[in-house]
Every structure is written in structure tokens, then in C-alpha cells.
Residue frames as qw, qx, qy, qz and C-alpha x, y, z in Angstrom:
[[0.113, 0.403, -0.454, 0.787, 6.03, 20.35, -48.22],
 [0.644, -0.369, 0.090, -0.664, 2.74, 19.77, -46.46],
 [0.933, -0.065, -0.349, -0.061, 3.47, 16.05, -46.30],
 [0.545, 0.257, -0.523, 0.603, 6.81, 16.71, -44.61],
 [0.213, -0.387, 0.329, -0.834, 5.22, 19.03, -42.06],
 [0.834, -0.260, -0.112, -0.473, 2.51, 16.46, -41.33],
 [0.856, 0.065, -0.463, 0.220, 5.21, 13.83, -40.77],
 [0.279, 0.328, -0.486, 0.761, 7.14, 16.10, -38.42],
 [0.489, -0.363, 0.178, -0.773, 4.00, 16.97, -36.45],
 [0.916, -0.143, -0.284, -0.243, 3.10, 13.27, -36.23],
 [0.717, 0.144, -0.515, 0.446, 6.57, 12.34, -34.95],
 [0.018, 0.355, -0.407, 0.841, 6.53, 15.18, -32.42],
 [0.694, -0.319, -0.014, -0.645, 3.08, 14.11, -31.24],
 [0.917, -0.071, -0.393, 0.019, 4.22, 10.51, -30.78],
 [0.505, 0.247, -0.501, 0.658, 7.36, 11.65, -28.96],
 [0.250, -0.387, 0.273, -0.845, 5.37, 13.96, -26.68],
 [0.833, -0.264, -0.164, -0.457, 2.86, 11.22, -25.94],
 [0.868, -0.001, -0.435, 0.238, 5.62, 8.78, -25.02],
 [0.386, 0.299, -0.432, 0.758, 7.74, 11.23, -23.07],
 [0.418, -0.498, 0.093, -0.754, 4.85, 12.50, -20.92],
 [0.900, -0.309, -0.167, -0.259, 4.38, 9.04, -19.42],
 [0.665, 0.302, -0.549, 0.405, 7.99, 8.48, -18.38],
 [0.675, -0.699, -0.202, 0.120, 8.88, 8.05, -14.71],
 [0.169, -0.922, 0.345, 0.045, 11.81, 9.75, -13.04],
 [0.690, -0.320, 0.609, 0.225, 13.84, 6.54, -13.32],
 [0.697, 0.478, 0.460, 0.273, 13.18, 6.31, -17.07],
 [0.208, 0.973, -0.040, 0.096, 14.14, 9.97, -17.54],
 [0.430, -0.745, 0.494, 0.130, 17.38, 9.28, -15.68],
 [0.761, 0.025, 0.591, 0.266, 18.04, 6.29, -17.92],
 [0.550, 0.749, 0.285, 0.234, 17.45, 8.36, -21.08],
 [0.054, -0.971, 0.230, -0.019, 19.70, 11.10, -19.75],
 [0.621, -0.491, 0.577, 0.200, 22.41, 8.51, -19.04],
 [0.740, 0.345, 0.503, 0.282, 22.08, 7.12, -22.57],
 [0.339, 0.924, 0.083, 0.155, 22.38, 10.63, -24.02],
 [0.260, -0.873, 0.410, 0.052, 25.52, 11.40, -21.97],
 [0.741, -0.206, 0.597, 0.229, 27.03, 8.02, -22.86],
 [0.663, 0.598, 0.367, 0.263, 26.46, 8.67, -26.57],
 [0.118, 0.981, -0.112, 0.108, 27.96, 12.15, -26.27],
 [0.504, -0.681, 0.518, 0.120, 30.98, 10.77, -24.38],
 [0.792, 0.098, 0.547, 0.253, 31.46, 8.04, -27.00],
 [0.519, 0.798, 0.197, 0.233, 31.39, 10.59, -29.80],
 [0.103, -0.951, 0.287, -0.048, 33.91, 12.82, -28.03],
 [0.663, -0.437, 0.579, 0.183, 36.25, 9.87, -27.38],
 [0.759, 0.395, 0.449, 0.258, 35.95, 8.77, -31.01],
 [0.323, 0.928, 0.017, 0.183, 36.75, 12.29, -32.24],
 [0.342, -0.837, 0.426, 0.028, 39.71, 12.58, -29.85],
 [0.764, -0.167, 0.581, 0.227, 41.11, 9.20, -30.95],
 [0.664, 0.626, 0.322, 0.250, 40.70, 10.12, -34.62],
 [0.095, 0.975, -0.165, 0.113, 42.53, 13.42, -34.07],
 [0.527, -0.653, 0.536, 0.093, 45.33, 11.67, -32.18],
 [0.804, 0.121, 0.530, 0.242, 45.70, 9.00, -34.88],
 [0.513, 0.817, 0.142, 0.222, 45.90, 11.65, -37.58],
 [0.153, -0.927, 0.339, -0.042, 48.58, 13.48, -35.58],
 [0.674, -0.402, 0.601, 0.154, 50.61, 10.28, -35.10],
 [0.770, 0.429, 0.417, 0.222, 50.21, 9.38, -38.77],
 [0.307, 0.938, -0.065, 0.149, 51.54, 12.80, -39.80],
 [0.373, -0.775, 0.509, 0.033, 54.53, 12.38, -37.48],
 [0.778, -0.087, 0.598, 0.170, 55.21, 8.89, -38.86],
 [0.665, 0.671, 0.265, 0.192, 54.92, 10.06, -42.48],
 [0.088, 0.957, -0.260, 0.089, 57.33, 12.92, -41.81],
 [0.546, -0.581, 0.601, 0.056, 59.78, 10.57, -40.06],
 [0.805, 0.182, 0.536, 0.175, 59.53, 7.94, -42.82],
 [0.512, 0.844, 0.086, 0.135, 60.06, 10.63, -45.47],
 [0.130, -0.889, 0.438, -0.024, 63.19, 11.88, -43.71],
 [0.680, -0.324, 0.649, 0.103, 64.52, 8.33, -43.38],
 [0.774, 0.475, 0.393, 0.141, 63.79, 7.60, -47.03],
 [0.336, 0.925, -0.134, 0.116, 65.62, 10.72, -48.17],
 [0.343, -0.746, 0.571, -0.009, 68.54, 9.97, -45.87],
 [0.796, -0.045, 0.597, 0.087, 68.62, 6.37, -47.13],
 [0.684, 0.688, 0.194, 0.149, 68.65, 7.50, -50.76],
 [0.087, 0.935, -0.329, 0.100, 71.44, 9.97, -50.01],
 [0.554, -0.545, 0.628, 0.019, 73.49, 7.33, -48.21],
 [0.828, 0.227, 0.496, 0.131, 73.02, 4.81, -51.03],
 [0.513, 0.848, 0.017, 0.131, 73.99, 7.44, -53.61],
 [0.139, -0.863, 0.481, -0.065, 77.14, 8.37, -51.66],
 [0.727, -0.275, 0.626, 0.058, 78.06, 4.68, -51.28],
 [0.786, 0.502, 0.329, 0.146, 77.68, 4.16, -55.05],
 [0.293, 0.926, -0.201, 0.126, 79.90, 7.17, -55.75],
 [0.400, -0.695, 0.597, -0.023, 82.57, 5.82, -53.38],
 [0.812, 0.013, 0.577, 0.086, 82.38, 2.38, -54.98],
 [0.665, 0.717, 0.153, 0.141, 82.70, 3.90, -58.46],
 [0.058, 0.930, -0.351, 0.094, 85.72, 5.92, -57.36],
 [0.614, -0.493, 0.615, 0.045, 87.56, 2.88, -55.97],
 [0.343, 0.438, -0.745, -0.367, 89.56, 0.73, -58.36],
 [0.890, -0.070, -0.313, -0.324, 88.23, -2.80, -58.88],
 [0.767, -0.538, 0.343, -0.073, 89.35, -5.43, -56.35],
 [0.923, 0.204, 0.139, 0.296, 91.42, -7.28, -58.98],
 [0.397, 0.762, -0.155, 0.487, 93.50, -4.12, -59.61],
 [0.401, -0.785, 0.330, -0.337, 94.13, -3.64, -55.90],
 [0.932, -0.260, 0.251, 0.043, 95.28, -7.25, -55.47],
 [0.802, 0.458, -0.002, 0.383, 97.89, -6.89, -58.26],
 [0.140, 0.845, -0.232, 0.461, 99.53, -3.86, -56.62]]
């Protein structure tokens, strides 16, 4: 635990030493980088949410079409089974 605390204190000391020497322009650059990263993360999250929503809509639509297609095929088979063969119809 002491080793972890020493590492944290060392990193904070290095960060403080580096950040104290920054000019106003460098602070502005770092702030811009931070906002750009935040904006990128928010856009990524929004796109992921939208893609999941569209995928759910597509899956629901495809499921409905598949069920409808199975029902239509089943009904067509029943109609074909109910009809007499073509050779019997030609004789009549």
C-alpha cells in the first residue's frame, strides 16, 4: 500500500511541476484537448445508442417479415395440397 501511495505522490508531484510552468496558451490548448475528448466520447456514445435503437427496429421488422413469410408459405402449401393435380384437371 505504501508503494502505491508513493507512486501516486510521485505522479502528482511531476504533474504539479509540469503544470505550474504552463503558459496561458498551453492551458488553452490543454483545455481544448479535454473538451475535444469529451465531445468525441459523447458523440461515440450517442452513435452507439442510435445504432442499438436501429438494430432493435430492424430485428423486430425482420422477425415480423419472417413470421409473415412462414405463414404465407404455409398457406400456399395448404392451397396446393387442396388442389387436384394438374393432370386430373386437364382430363376434366
